[in-house]
mmCIF file of the C-alpha atoms, coordinates in Angstrom:
data_MODEL
# 
_entry.id   MODEL 
# 
loop_
_atom_site.group_PDB 
_atom_site.id 
_atom_site.type_symbol 
_atom_site.label_atom_id 
_atom_site.label_alt_id 
_atom_site.label_comp_id 
_atom_site.label_asym_id 
_atom_site.label_entity_id 
_atom_site.label_seq_id 
_atom_site.pdbx_PDB_ins_code 
_atom_site.Cartn_x 
_atom_site.Cartn_y 
_atom_site.Cartn_z 
_atom_site.occupancy 
_atom_site.B_iso_or_equiv 
_atom_site.pdbx_formal_charge 
_atom_site.auth_seq_id 
_atom_site.auth_comp_id 
_atom_site.auth_asym_id 
_atom_site.auth_atom_id 
_atom_site.pdbx_PDB_model_num 
ATOM 1   C CA . UNK A 1 1   ? -3.354  -9.902  12.274  1.00 0.00 ? 1   UNK A CA 1 
ATOM 2   C CA . UNK A 1 2   ? -6.102  -11.198 9.964   1.00 0.00 ? 2   UNK A CA 1 
ATOM 3   C CA . UNK A 1 3   ? -6.279  -10.700 6.031   1.00 0.00 ? 3   UNK A CA 1 
ATOM 4   C CA . UNK A 1 4   ? -8.888  -7.985  6.570   1.00 0.00 ? 4   UNK A CA 1 
ATOM 5   C CA . UNK A 1 5   ? -6.968  -5.997  9.325   1.00 0.00 ? 5   UNK A CA 1 
ATOM 6   C CA . UNK A 1 6   ? -3.879  -6.271  6.860   1.00 0.00 ? 6   UNK A CA 1 
ATOM 7   C CA . UNK A 1 7   ? -5.869  -4.562  4.131   1.00 0.00 ? 7   UNK A CA 1 
ATOM 8   C CA . UNK A 1 8   ? -7.131  -1.981  6.257   1.00 0.00 ? 8   UNK A CA 1 
ATOM 9   C CA . UNK A 1 9   ? -3.438  -1.429  7.736   1.00 0.00 ? 9   UNK A CA 1 
ATOM 10  C CA . UNK A 1 10  ? -1.997  -1.226  4.296   1.00 0.00 ? 10  UNK A CA 1 
ATOM 11  C CA . UNK A 1 11  ? -4.666  1.208   3.107   1.00 0.00 ? 11  UNK A CA 1 
ATOM 12  C CA . UNK A 1 12  ? -4.125  3.380   6.143   1.00 0.00 ? 12  UNK A CA 1 
ATOM 13  C CA . UNK A 1 13  ? -0.452  3.280   5.782   1.00 0.00 ? 13  UNK A CA 1 
ATOM 14  C CA . UNK A 1 14  ? -0.844  4.159   2.041   1.00 0.00 ? 14  UNK A CA 1 
ATOM 15  C CA . UNK A 1 15  ? -3.112  7.093   2.771   1.00 0.00 ? 15  UNK A CA 1 
ATOM 16  C CA . UNK A 1 16  ? -0.830  8.822   5.448   1.00 0.00 ? 16  UNK A CA 1 
ATOM 17  C CA . UNK A 1 17  ? 2.259   7.989   3.409   1.00 0.00 ? 17  UNK A CA 1 
ATOM 18  C CA . UNK A 1 18  ? 1.112   9.667   0.357   1.00 0.00 ? 18  UNK A CA 1 
ATOM 19  C CA . UNK A 1 19  ? 0.953   12.952  2.292   1.00 0.00 ? 19  UNK A CA 1 
ATOM 20  C CA . UNK A 1 20  ? 4.835   13.359  2.155   1.00 0.00 ? 20  UNK A CA 1 
ATOM 21  C CA . UNK A 1 21  ? 6.614   14.538  -1.006  1.00 0.00 ? 21  UNK A CA 1 
ATOM 22  C CA . UNK A 1 22  ? 9.145   11.554  -0.783  1.00 0.00 ? 22  UNK A CA 1 
ATOM 23  C CA . UNK A 1 23  ? 6.363   8.642   -0.796  1.00 0.00 ? 23  UNK A CA 1 
ATOM 24  C CA . UNK A 1 24  ? 4.080   10.269  -3.501  1.00 0.00 ? 24  UNK A CA 1 
ATOM 25  C CA . UNK A 1 25  ? 5.435   8.315   -6.404  1.00 0.00 ? 25  UNK A CA 1 
ATOM 26  C CA . UNK A 1 26  ? 5.885   4.596   -5.549  1.00 0.00 ? 26  UNK A CA 1 
ATOM 27  C CA . UNK A 1 27  ? 3.541   4.356   -2.349  1.00 0.00 ? 27  UNK A CA 1 
ATOM 28  C CA . UNK A 1 28  ? 0.832   6.351   -4.154  1.00 0.00 ? 28  UNK A CA 1 
ATOM 29  C CA . UNK A 1 29  ? 0.907   3.684   -7.028  1.00 0.00 ? 29  UNK A CA 1 
ATOM 30  C CA . UNK A 1 30  ? 0.747   0.956   -4.620  1.00 0.00 ? 30  UNK A CA 1 
ATOM 31  C CA . UNK A 1 31  ? -1.972  2.616   -2.674  1.00 0.00 ? 31  UNK A CA 1 
ATOM 32  C CA . UNK A 1 32  ? -4.189  3.540   -5.549  1.00 0.00 ? 32  UNK A CA 1 
ATOM 33  C CA . UNK A 1 33  ? -3.926  -0.112  -7.126  1.00 0.00 ? 33  UNK A CA 1 
ATOM 34  C CA . UNK A 1 34  ? -5.042  -1.668  -3.644  1.00 0.00 ? 34  UNK A CA 1 
ATOM 35  C CA . UNK A 1 35  ? -7.901  0.827   -3.097  1.00 0.00 ? 35  UNK A CA 1 
ATOM 36  C CA . UNK A 1 36  ? -9.304  0.040   -6.549  1.00 0.00 ? 36  UNK A CA 1 
ATOM 37  C CA . UNK A 1 37  ? -8.979  -3.826  -5.897  1.00 0.00 ? 37  UNK A CA 1 
ATOM 38  C CA . UNK A 1 38  ? -10.660 -3.376  -2.777  1.00 0.00 ? 38  UNK A CA 1 
ATOM 39  C CA . UNK A 1 39  ? -13.399 -1.127  -4.215  1.00 0.00 ? 39  UNK A CA 1 
ATOM 40  C CA . UNK A 1 40  ? -14.111 -3.956  -6.846  1.00 0.00 ? 40  UNK A CA 1 
ATOM 41  C CA . UNK A 1 41  ? -14.203 -6.600  -4.239  1.00 0.00 ? 41  UNK A CA 1 
ATOM 42  C CA . UNK A 1 42  ? -16.666 -4.495  -2.142  1.00 0.00 ? 42  UNK A CA 1 
ATOM 43  C CA . UNK A 1 43  ? -18.862 -3.775  -5.079  1.00 0.00 ? 43  UNK A CA 1 
ATOM 44  C CA . UNK A 1 44  ? -19.161 -7.610  -5.749  1.00 0.00 ? 44  UNK A CA 1 
ATOM 45  C CA . UNK A 1 45  ? -20.303 -8.243  -2.294  1.00 0.00 ? 45  UNK A CA 1 
ATOM 46  C CA . UNK A 1 46  ? -23.332 -5.881  -2.524  1.00 0.00 ? 46  UNK A CA 1 
ATOM 47  C CA . UNK A 1 47  ? -22.108 -2.322  -3.055  1.00 0.00 ? 47  UNK A CA 1 
ATOM 48  C CA . UNK A 1 48  ? -23.303 -0.845  0.182   1.00 0.00 ? 48  UNK A CA 1 
ATOM 49  C CA . UNK A 1 49  ? -19.684 -1.371  1.898   1.00 0.00 ? 49  UNK A CA 1 
ATOM 50  C CA . UNK A 1 50  ? -18.208 0.958   -0.830  1.00 0.00 ? 50  UNK A CA 1 
ATOM 51  C CA . UNK A 1 51  ? -19.401 3.789   1.047   1.00 0.00 ? 51  UNK A CA 1 
ATOM 52  C CA . UNK A 1 52  ? -17.348 2.759   4.213   1.00 0.00 ? 52  UNK A CA 1 
ATOM 53  C CA . UNK A 1 53  ? -14.094 2.783   2.067   1.00 0.00 ? 53  UNK A CA 1 
ATOM 54  C CA . UNK A 1 54  ? -14.798 6.345   0.790   1.00 0.00 ? 54  UNK A CA 1 
ATOM 55  C CA . UNK A 1 55  ? -16.084 7.981   4.028   1.00 0.00 ? 55  UNK A CA 1 
ATOM 56  C CA . UNK A 1 56  ? -13.283 7.751   6.637   1.00 0.00 ? 56  UNK A CA 1 
ATOM 57  C CA . UNK A 1 57  ? -15.247 10.256  8.821   1.00 0.00 ? 57  UNK A CA 1 
ATOM 58  C CA . UNK A 1 58  ? -13.697 12.139  12.150  1.00 0.00 ? 58  UNK A CA 1 
ATOM 59  C CA . UNK A 1 59  ? -12.791 9.032   13.881  1.00 0.00 ? 59  UNK A CA 1 
ATOM 60  C CA . UNK A 1 60  ? -10.231 6.831   12.313  1.00 0.00 ? 60  UNK A CA 1 
ATOM 61  C CA . UNK A 1 61  ? -10.615 3.957   14.763  1.00 0.00 ? 61  UNK A CA 1 
ATOM 62  C CA . UNK A 1 62  ? -14.395 3.633   14.065  1.00 0.00 ? 62  UNK A CA 1 
ATOM 63  C CA . UNK A 1 63  ? -13.734 3.857   10.267  1.00 0.00 ? 63  UNK A CA 1 
ATOM 64  C CA . UNK A 1 64  ? -11.061 0.996   10.580  1.00 0.00 ? 64  UNK A CA 1 
ATOM 65  C CA . UNK A 1 65  ? -13.230 -1.083  12.448  1.00 0.00 ? 65  UNK A CA 1 
ATOM 66  C CA . UNK A 1 66  ? -16.165 -0.641  10.081  1.00 0.00 ? 66  UNK A CA 1 
ATOM 67  C CA . UNK A 1 67  ? -13.983 -1.318  7.012   1.00 0.00 ? 67  UNK A CA 1 
ATOM 68  C CA . UNK A 1 68  ? -12.515 -4.609  8.845   1.00 0.00 ? 68  UNK A CA 1 
ATOM 69  C CA . UNK A 1 69  ? -16.091 -5.866  9.379   1.00 0.00 ? 69  UNK A CA 1 
ATOM 70  C CA . UNK A 1 70  ? -17.209 -4.876  5.654   1.00 0.00 ? 70  UNK A CA 1 
ATOM 71  C CA . UNK A 1 71  ? -14.005 -6.835  4.344   1.00 0.00 ? 71  UNK A CA 1 
ATOM 72  C CA . UNK A 1 72  ? -14.404 -9.743  6.463   1.00 0.00 ? 72  UNK A CA 1 
ATOM 73  C CA . UNK A 1 73  ? -17.577 -10.788 4.595   1.00 0.00 ? 73  UNK A CA 1 
ATOM 74  C CA . UNK A 1 74  ? -16.405 -9.793  1.293   1.00 0.00 ? 74  UNK A CA 1 
ATOM 75  C CA . UNK A 1 75  ? -13.937 -12.750 0.575   1.00 0.00 ? 75  UNK A CA 1 
ATOM 76  C CA . UNK A 1 76  ? -10.966 -10.418 0.822   1.00 0.00 ? 76  UNK A CA 1 
ATOM 77  C CA . UNK A 1 77  ? -9.140  -13.392 2.597   1.00 0.00 ? 77  UNK A CA 1 
ATOM 78  C CA . UNK A 1 78  ? -8.999  -15.368 -0.501  1.00 0.00 ? 78  UNK A CA 1 
ATOM 79  C CA . UNK A 1 79  ? -8.235  -12.751 -2.827  1.00 0.00 ? 79  UNK A CA 1 
ATOM 80  C CA . UNK A 1 80  ? -4.528  -12.946 -3.561  1.00 0.00 ? 80  UNK A CA 1 
ATOM 81  C CA . UNK A 1 81  ? -4.267  -9.877  -5.676  1.00 0.00 ? 81  UNK A CA 1 
ATOM 82  C CA . UNK A 1 82  ? -5.523  -7.668  -2.855  1.00 0.00 ? 82  UNK A CA 1 
ATOM 83  C CA . UNK A 1 83  ? -3.445  -9.584  -0.414  1.00 0.00 ? 83  UNK A CA 1 
ATOM 84  C CA . UNK A 1 84  ? -0.318  -9.299  -2.481  1.00 0.00 ? 84  UNK A CA 1 
ATOM 85  C CA . UNK A 1 85  ? -0.969  -5.551  -2.941  1.00 0.00 ? 85  UNK A CA 1 
ATOM 86  C CA . UNK A 1 86  ? -1.237  -4.875  0.693   1.00 0.00 ? 86  UNK A CA 1 
ATOM 87  C CA . UNK A 1 87  ? 1.756   -6.762  1.760   1.00 0.00 ? 87  UNK A CA 1 
ATOM 88  C CA . UNK A 1 88  ? 3.588   -4.843  -1.116  1.00 0.00 ? 88  UNK A CA 1 
ATOM 89  C CA . UNK A 1 89  ? 2.298   -1.448  0.097   1.00 0.00 ? 89  UNK A CA 1 
ATOM 90  C CA . UNK A 1 90  ? 3.335   -2.303  3.754   1.00 0.00 ? 90  UNK A CA 1 
ATOM 91  C CA . UNK A 1 91  ? 6.696   -3.253  2.706   1.00 0.00 ? 91  UNK A CA 1 
ATOM 92  C CA . UNK A 1 92  ? 7.233   -0.612  0.361   1.00 0.00 ? 92  UNK A CA 1 
ATOM 93  C CA . UNK A 1 93  ? 5.871   2.129   2.680   1.00 0.00 ? 93  UNK A CA 1 
ATOM 94  C CA . UNK A 1 94  ? 8.896   0.904   5.060   1.00 0.00 ? 94  UNK A CA 1 
ATOM 95  C CA . UNK A 1 95  ? 11.476  1.658   2.255   1.00 0.00 ? 95  UNK A CA 1 
ATOM 96  C CA . UNK A 1 96  ? 9.970   5.140   1.143   1.00 0.00 ? 96  UNK A CA 1 
ATOM 97  C CA . UNK A 1 97  ? 12.612  7.544   0.210   1.00 0.00 ? 97  UNK A CA 1 
ATOM 98  C CA . UNK A 1 98  ? 15.375  4.662   -0.636  1.00 0.00 ? 98  UNK A CA 1 
ATOM 99  C CA . UNK A 1 99  ? 16.336  1.557   -2.622  1.00 0.00 ? 99  UNK A CA 1 
ATOM 100 C CA . UNK A 1 100 ? 18.368  -1.373  -2.055  1.00 0.00 ? 100 UNK A CA 1 
ATOM 101 C CA . UNK A 1 101 ? 21.004  -1.978  -4.663  1.00 0.00 ? 101 UNK A CA 1 
ATOM 102 C CA . UNK A 1 102 ? 23.149  -5.218  -4.831  1.00 0.00 ? 102 UNK A CA 1 
ATOM 103 C CA . UNK A 1 103 ? 25.997  -4.309  -6.777  1.00 0.00 ? 103 UNK A CA 1 
ATOM 104 C CA . UNK A 1 104 ? 28.283  -7.286  -5.890  1.00 0.00 ? 104 UNK A CA 1 
ATOM 105 C CA . UNK A 1 105 ? 30.441  -8.038  -8.688  1.00 0.00 ? 105 UNK A CA 1 
ATOM 106 C CA . UNK A 1 106 ? 29.800  -4.765  -10.559 1.00 0.00 ? 106 UNK A CA 1 
ATOM 107 C CA . UNK A 1 107 ? 32.440  -2.596  -11.946 1.00 0.00 ? 107 UNK A CA 1 
ATOM 108 C CA . UNK A 1 108 ? 32.106  1.136   -12.427 1.00 0.00 ? 108 UNK A CA 1 
ATOM 109 C CA . UNK A 1 109 ? 28.519  1.534   -10.951 1.00 0.00 ? 109 UNK A CA 1 
ATOM 110 C CA . UNK A 1 110 ? 27.186  4.824   -9.956  1.00 0.00 ? 110 UNK A CA 1 
ATOM 111 C CA . UNK A 1 111 ? 24.309  4.683   -7.240  1.00 0.00 ? 111 UNK A CA 1 
ATOM 112 C CA . UNK A 1 112 ? 22.654  7.811   -6.480  1.00 0.00 ? 112 UNK A CA 1 
ATOM 113 C CA . UNK A 1 113 ? 22.950  11.374  -8.131  1.00 0.00 ? 113 UNK A CA 1 
ATOM 114 C CA . UNK A 1 114 ? 26.093  12.647  -6.106  1.00 0.00 ? 114 UNK A CA 1 
ATOM 115 C CA . UNK A 1 115 ? 28.906  10.229  -6.642  1.00 0.00 ? 115 UNK A CA 1 
ATOM 116 C CA . UNK A 1 116 ? 31.644  10.869  -8.904  1.00 0.00 ? 116 UNK A CA 1 
ATOM 117 C CA . UNK A 1 117 ? 33.804  8.311   -10.310 1.00 0.00 ? 117 UNK A CA 1 
ATOM 118 C CA . UNK A 1 118 ? 37.334  8.553   -11.745 1.00 0.00 ? 118 UNK A CA 1 
ATOM 119 C CA . UNK A 1 119 ? 38.223  5.559   -14.063 1.00 0.00 ? 119 UNK A CA 1 
ATOM 120 C CA . UNK A 1 120 ? 41.813  4.887   -15.013 1.00 0.00 ? 120 UNK A CA 1 
# 
C-alpha cells in the first residue's frame, strides 16, 4: 500500500466509523485532523484537487481512485504529519469502543463504570 492509498483508506475508515455512536468521539477527532491536513496539502499543490476531497460522489471507488491520484502528486508521501494522522486513525478505528489499560502492579484500581470494589 502506498502512502497515498493509506491516507485514502484512513479517510474512508474515518468517514464510515463516524457514522456509529461509539466512534463519534475519538475517531471523529482523528478524522477531522487528517481531513484538514490533507486539505492543506492539496491547497498547496494547486487547490483544484480539493474538489476531489469534498465531492465523493455516488461511486466510492471512482472517488478513491481520483483522490489517490491527487495525493500522489501532492507530496503526501513526505508529510509526516499526515502519515502519522492516517496511521493513528487506522489504528484507533480498530479499537473503537474500548481501551487498553496496563494495570500491572496497581492496587485498588477501578476500570470501567460497573465494577464494585470492597477494600478491607
